[in-house]
C-alpha positions as CSV (number, residue, x, y, z in Angstrom):
1,X,4.3,-20.1,9.3
2,X,1.3,-18.8,10.8
3,X,3.1,-16.2,12.7
4,X,4.7,-14.7,9.7
5,X,1.2,-14.6,7.9
6,X,-0.1,-12.7,10.9
7,X,2.9,-10.2,11.0
8,X,2.7,-9.6,7.2
9,X,-1.2,-8.8,7.7
10,X,-0.7,-6.5,10.7
11,X,1.9,-4.6,8.7
12,X,-0.2,-4.2,5.7
13,X,-3.2,-3.2,7.7
14,X,-1.0,-0.6,9.6
15,X,0.1,0.9,6.4
16,X,-3.3,1.3,5.2
17,X,-4.4,3.0,8.4
18,X,-1.5,5.4,8.0
19,X,-2.6,6.1,4.6
20,X,-6.0,6.7,5.6
21,X,-5.0,9.0,8.4
22,X,-2.7,11.1,6.0
23,X,-5.7,11.5,3.6
24,X,-7.9,12.6,6.3
25,X,-5.4,15.0,7.8
26,X,-4.9,16.2,4.0
27,X,-8.6,16.9,3.6
28,X,-8.9,18.5,7.0
29,X,-6.0,20.9,6.1
30,X,-7.4,21.4,2.4
31,X,-3.9,20.6,1.2
32,X,-4.4,19.1,-2.5
33,X,-0.7,18.1,-2.7
34,X,-0.9,16.2,0.6
35,X,-4.0,14.4,-0.8
36,X,-2.4,13.6,-4.0
37,X,0.8,12.2,-2.3
38,X,-1.6,10.0,-0.2
39,X,-3.3,8.5,-3.1
40,X,0.1,7.8,-4.8
41,X,1.1,6.3,-1.4
42,X,-2.0,4.0,-1.6
43,X,-1.6,3.0,-5.1
44,X,2.0,2.2,-4.7
45,X,1.3,0.1,-1.6
46,X,-1.5,-1.9,-3.8
47,X,1.0,-2.4,-6.3
48,X,3.5,-3.8,-3.9
49,X,1.0,-6.3,-2.6
50,X,0.3,-7.3,-6.2
51,X,4.1,-7.8,-7.0
52,X,4.3,-10.0,-3.7
53,X,1.5,-12.0,-4.8
54,X,3.1,-12.5,-8.3
55,X,6.5,-13.5,-6.6
56,X,4.8,-16.0,-4.3
57,X,3.2,-17.5,-7.1
58,X,6.6,-18.0,-8.9
59,X,5.8,-15.8,-11.9
60,X,7.9,-12.9,-13.0
61,X,5.8,-9.6,-13.4
62,X,5.0,-8.7,-16.9
63,X,7.1,-6.2,-18.6
64,X,5.3,-3.7,-20.7
65,X,8.2,-1.8,-21.9
């Protein structure tokens, strides 16, 4: 169980590092589209983590439609 938690945290950290790197490169290249896509990727990654926590707690994500 400890190994699975460690692997999950390493994957999340690696994803956040890659998003940060892409944000830095888009700023360096003055690419507003690249920066926007990096922000979208960051937000969706955070939302995915939120959904995983909801699933782990045994609750269904709330439907807003």
